[in-house]
C-alpha angles and dihedrals in degrees: 000000000000119000118199111224112254096015127107119254102249091199093056116107098247119188103222130133103261124228093248090059093046093047091053091045092051099034098047119001096048089059091058088063097222119202127245111281090027114140117223123195114211124175091333094313128110124228126185122208107232100172138010133196110192135159096023109170088237089061094251114149119174142149133204118221136185123212101237094216103041098027090228115154125217133179113221117201121202112232125218110330106175091181094058121105090262095028092131087064089056089056092047090050090050090056093044090054087071091057136063091257122109104231116227087234091061090050089050091048090053091049091051090048091051093049093050091044091055094044099045 
């Protein structure tokens, strides 16, 4: 096998949360608004919710999870949820994404990321 210098070995068993798990977490589980300490089973793997950020006036809803086995941490953002308490803000954000404006929800998402990055 030839390994190109500076590139990852794609055959190596890398412990990283795979896209299939993250899509399920974001596309389904995030919309159930699980509580901190909740355990979520995804494709035979366990994730534990270690932080939540719901009902932000900007419409931002997110959770931070840890893969119980690998200890990898991921932030899962809820997409547009028009039925949520601040669902109208999601719709406004969606429209603003097409403009040169920086939606408040994007600013809130960056702040949440920075908080989680500092904490974990």
